[in-house]
C-alpha positions in Angstrom: 0.0 0.0 0.0 1.3 3.4 -1.0 1.1 6.0 1.9 0.5 8.8 -0.7 -2.5 7.0 -2.2 -5.8 8.5 -1.4 -8.8 6.6 0.1 -10.7 7.2 -3.2 -7.9 5.5 -5.2 -7.9 2.5 -2.9 -11.7 2.3 -3.0 -11.7 2.4 -6.8 -9.1 -0.3 -7.0 -11.1 -2.5 -4.5 -14.3 -1.9 -6.6 -12.5 -3.0 -9.7 -11.2 -6.1 -8.0 -14.6 -7.1 -6.7 -16.1 -6.7 -10.2 -13.3 -8.9 -11.6 -14.0 -11.6 -9.0 -17.7 -11.3 -9.7 -17.1 -11.7 -13.5 -15.1 -14.9 -12.8 -17.8 -16.4 -10.6 -20.4 -15.6 -13.3 -18.1 -17.3 -15.9 -17.8 -20.4 -13.7 -21.5 -20.7 -13.2 -22.2 -20.3 -16.9 -19.5 -22.9 -17.6 -21.1 -25.5 -15.3 -24.7 -24.9 -16.5 -23.8 -25.0 -20.2 -21.6 -28.1 -19.8 -24.4 -29.9 -17.9 -26.7 -29.2 -20.8 -24.1 -30.4 -23.3 -23.6 -33.6 -21.4 -27.4 -34.2 -21.3 -27.7 -33.5 -25.1 -24.8 -35.9 -25.8 -26.4 -38.6 -23.7 -29.9 -38.3 -25.1 -28.6 -38.0 -28.7 -26.3 -41.0 -28.9 -26.1 -42.6 -25.4 -22.3 -42.2 -25.0 -21.5 -43.8 -28.4 -19.3 -40.8 -29.0 -18.4 -38.6 -26.1 -18.1 -35.2 -27.9 -19.0 -33.0 -24.9 -15.5 -33.5 -23.6 -14.0 -31.2 -26.2 -15.9 -28.0 -25.3 -15.6 -29.1 -21.6 -11.8 -29.2 -21.8 -11.3 -26.2 -24.1 -13.6 -23.9 -22.1 -12.1 -25.3 -18.9 -8.6 -24.1 -20.0 -10.1 -20.7 -20.6 -11.8 -20.7 -17.2 -8.6 -21.7 -15.5 -6.7 -18.9 -17.2 -9.5 -16.5 -16.1 -9.1 -17.8 -12.5 -5.3 -17.4 -12.6 -5.7 -13.9 -13.9 -8.3 -13.0 -11.3 -6.8 -14.5 -8.2 -3.1 -14.3 -9.1 -2.5 -18.0 -9.4 0.8 -17.8 -11.1 3.4 -16.4 -8.6 5.8 -15.4 -11.4 3.2 -12.9 -12.8 1.7 -11.8 -9.5 2.6 -8.2 -8.6 2.5 -8.8 -4.9 4.9 -11.7 -5.3 7.3 -9.4 -7.2 7.1 -6.7 -4.5 7.8 -9.3 -1.7 10.8 -10.7 -3.6 12.2 -7.2 -4.2 11.8 -6.3 -0.5 13.4 -9.6 0.5 16.5 -9.0 -1.7 16.8 -5.4 -0.4 16.6 -6.6 3.2 19.3 -9.2 2.5 21.6 -6.6 1.0 21.0 -4.3 3.9 21.9 -7.0 6.4 25.1 -7.8 4.5 26.4 -4.2 4.6 
């Protein structure tokens, strides 16, 4: 947190983060509902003789996982907080060695 940052700036950033999380949850709910429908259509159409629903399930699942990583910072190498912590850690080590 930046001490020079105003309350309004922090509030706006928090609102944006909440909207981003909300969008991810909406995406996840739509993913589940649509894929349940695709599974039902696949079963009633050919009774598992060809399991085609797995292709959109996996493809869309990869997109949903990427959305989740982007929303919740799942990859530590691209997470800004992780970068800041590592920078502080390195600076502290250098200060202790002086």
